[in-house]
N, C-alpha and C positions, 0 to 999 in steps of 0.2 A: 729500710733503705730504698726499696723500689719506689715508694711514694715521693722521695726526694729526687729521683733520677729525672723525671720529666721537668720539674722546675729548674734543675741544674742545667739540663740540656738547653732549655729555653733561654736561660740567662747567658749561657755560652754562645748560642747562636746570635742573640741580640748584641752581645759585646763584640763579636766578630763583625757583625753588620755595621755597628757604629764605628769601629776602627776603619773599616773599608770606606764607609760613607764620608767620613771626615778626613780621610787621607788627602794630602796635598794634591795628588794626581786627580782624584775624583772632584775635589773642590774646583780646581782650575778647569777641568773639563766642563763642569756645570756652569762656571762663569763664562766660558767661551760660548756655550749653547745659549746662555742668557743674552749675551751680546748680540748674537745673530738674530735671536727672537726680537730683541728691542729694535734692531735696525730694520726689521721687516714691517712694512706698512701696507695693509690691505686696501684694495681699491674702495671698498664700501665703508671703511672706517671714517668717522667724523673727525674734525680737527681736534676736538677736545680729547678724544680717545688717542689720537696720534701723539699729541703733545704730552700725554701722560708718560710716554716712553722716555722723555727727557729726565724724569726723576730716576728711572732705572739706569739710564746712561750715566748720570752723575755718580752713582755708586759703583760703576764699573771702570771709570777712567782715573788714571793718575793725575796729579796736578798739571803735568806736561806730558803730551803724547806726541811721539814722532811717527809720521805717516810717510810711506813710500809706495807710490804706484805709478807705473809708466803710462797708464791710460788716462789719468785725470791730472793735468799739471797743477791745477789750483789746490789739489789735495795733498801735495807734497810739502813736507816741512815739519817743524816742531810747533805745536799749538797748545795754548793753555786750555784747560778743561772747559772754561767758559766759552772760548771760541768754538770749540767742537759742539758744545750744547747749542750755541747760537746757530751754527751751521745745520745741526740736526733739526732745529726749530724751523729754519728756512725750508729744509727738505720736507718736513711734515706738511708745510703749506703748499709747496710746489709740486711734489711728486704725485703722479697718478697712482703709482704703487712702487714698492721696493720688495725684493725677495732675496733672502740669503739663506741657503740650505746647505748644510754640511753633507758632502757626498762621502768623504773618506777622512777619517782621523788617522793621520800617519804616525804621529809621534807626540808624546808629552814627556818632557824632561824637566825634572825639578833639581835645582842646585841651590840649596839653602833657601834664601828669600827671593829667588828668581826662578821663573818657569818659562818654558818655551813650548808652544803648541804649533804643530805643523799639520795643515789639513788642506783638503781640496774642497772647494765649495762652488755652488752654482749661484751666481749673483745677477740680479736685474734691478736697475734703477731706471724707471720710466718717467721722464719729465715731459711736459707738454710739447717741446720741440725736438728733443733727441733723447737717446738712451746712453748716458755716460758709462754705464756698466751693463754688460749683457754677455754672459757666457760663463765658462769655467775658469777658476782662478786657483793658483797655488798661493796659499796664505800662511804667513808665520806671525803669530801673536806672541809678544814678550810680555809677561806679567811680572809685577813686583809685589811682594808682600809687605804691607805696612801694618800699623796698629789696628786698622779697621778692615783688614782682609786683603785679598788679591785684587790688584788694579792693573788695567792695561797701560803699558808704557810705550810700546812700539808695535807697529803693524806694517807688514810688507805684503803687497798684493801684486802678483804677476799673472797675466792672462795665460792660460794654457793654450798652446797653438792647436 
């Protein structure tokens, strides 16, 4: 019996890990982190490296995404995924650097095929002539689950005073 104990404990630990890893909360958290990583463009990266992020972005966005931010008027509204990919491509060409780092994950709520992530992040978008985003932001991401996984459907950014 003792020789079966170690494999059984190992299987139980692996099963618990898989249940946790694939839980909707953890999947949405990883998707959020992936989105922030994709939107981050380092100063030394070449254009080809930067544009590779568009492939990752495609897999994170719903067919239509609603954006709300009081700091950038042009970024408000509902946009098709292709429009956001085009905007990201422009950003890849124009930005000196962008940085989006999660400071605090405040809440993740799952309600069936919808999820809401509330967080605080530090964001910087440095363009040649100005910085449209620079500082701390309260952010809410709404995700919807489709046949191909969780996708961002709505994002609200408010600058923290």
